N, C-alpha and C positions, 0 to 999 in steps of 0.2 A: 359808613352811612350813620349820619345821624340820628342817636335816638328820637323818638316820638312819644311825648309824656301826654298823660291823658290820665284825668281828675274823674271821676263817675261818683257824682251825689249817693245819696240815701234816699229812702222811699218817699221821704216828707219834704226833704233837702230841695237845694237849687244850684245854680249857678252862682248866686249871690249868699251862698250861707259862708258861716265862718272859713271853714277847711276851703272851699273853692276862693273865696279873699284872698287866704294868705296863698295858694298856688297862684293864685292870678298876677299878684303883686311880687312874687317871690321867680317866677317861672312865665314871664310873658307870653312864650310862645306855647305853653299847657294848652290841649284841645279841656275845656273846660264846657260844656252842653246842658242846658234843661233837658229831664227826661219826665217825661208825664205819661199816664194810662196802664195799660197790663204790660207784664213781663216780655211779651210778646211785642209792643209796639216800644218799647222800650229796647229790647235789643235788635228790633229791624232797625229803630235810626241809630242805635250804636252801630250797627256793620255797615250801614250807607254812611257814616262818617269815616270808619275806618278801614274801608275797602280799597283803599291805593294808599294806604300805610303800610310800613314796615319798623322792624324793629321797634317795636312797642312797650313802653314800662307803664302801665295801667296800676293808680291807685284807687282803688273801690272803696268807697265807705257803708257800711252797714246791705242793703238793698243793693247799691251801687257795686258791692264785693260780689254780691251774689252774681250779678252782670256780667263784672272781669274776667270770674271762675270761669261761667258760661262760654264768653267769647273766646276766652286763652283755651278751653277745652276745645272747641272748635277750630282755633285758628294758629293750631300750638305753633307752627311755623313762624310766624310774625309777631309774638308774645317772647321779650327779653326776659320779662319780669314781673309781676305780680306784686303790691304793696297794698294790703287788705287790712282795714280799718274794723275791727267788729263784724265780720261779712255773715250775712244771712244764711248761710251755708244748710241751716236746719229745716229752712224754708223748704214745702212741696217741692217750688219749681226746682229744685237742684235732683229731685229724685231721678230722673232719669239718666242724671250723668255720676251719679254714685258709682257702677261700675268703672270707670274710666279713671286714667291714671297719667300723670304728667312729670316730666323731668324739669321744665320751670320753674328757676328760681320764685320762693313764693316764703315772702316774710309778712305773720299776722302779729297785729297789735290789738291783743281783746281784754275788757277790762273783768277782774274776777268777780264786781259789784254790777255788772252788764242784767238789767233786767227785762230788755227786751228781747236782744239777740243770747239765748243761753251759751255758754261757755262750754259745759260738756259736752253737748252735740255737737259743736262747731269743730270743737278738738279733736275729736275724734273721726271726724267726715275729714278733716285735713290731714290726719297724720296716715288716714290712707289712700286719699287722692293725690297728695301732694307728696313724691318720692326726695324733692329738695325742699325741706320746711325748716324756718326758723318761726318757731311759735311764742310767743311774747305774753306773757299773762301777766297784767298790770294792775294795779292800786288803783281802780280807778272806775268808771261810769259806761255806757253804753256811747256815750259821746265823745269817748277820750278827752274830757277838756284839760285833765290835767297833764294827760299823758302829750297830749297833742304839739303842744311848744316845746317838748323835747326830744322826739324824735328826730336824729340828725338826717331831714332831709336830702342836704346836698350830699351826703354819702350814700344815701340810697338811690337815688337819682341820678 
């Protein structure tokens, strides 16, 4: 079965942002959509898009990382891997999922100088929820502008 690659942008991002544009150019078959509205509205759209998909590799950036994790915890049999870029796990939207755990491989990149999504709480939550976690703390900010271009996407995806 061929993997289905998905990129989910952050709260104020879009399918035309820097990361989305990179993924669209590099992986033309990647699912890259625009998400707007409340977390519930965004999750409903994501669930509809992925309803018939399997063997998912999901990349989520910031709020898109929160969405990716919620989706994965609700659909563990469908998700093969998560790659999270400064995921907004410390937002209140994740609270109902805190008791859950998963063995899905999870790779996180989070900037030490992130002033939007605090590193400490995300690191603590990730260590509790993900049993197969690689957590990369990098010298960067929230958008990971220095780190993103050096991530070995070819190996990760």
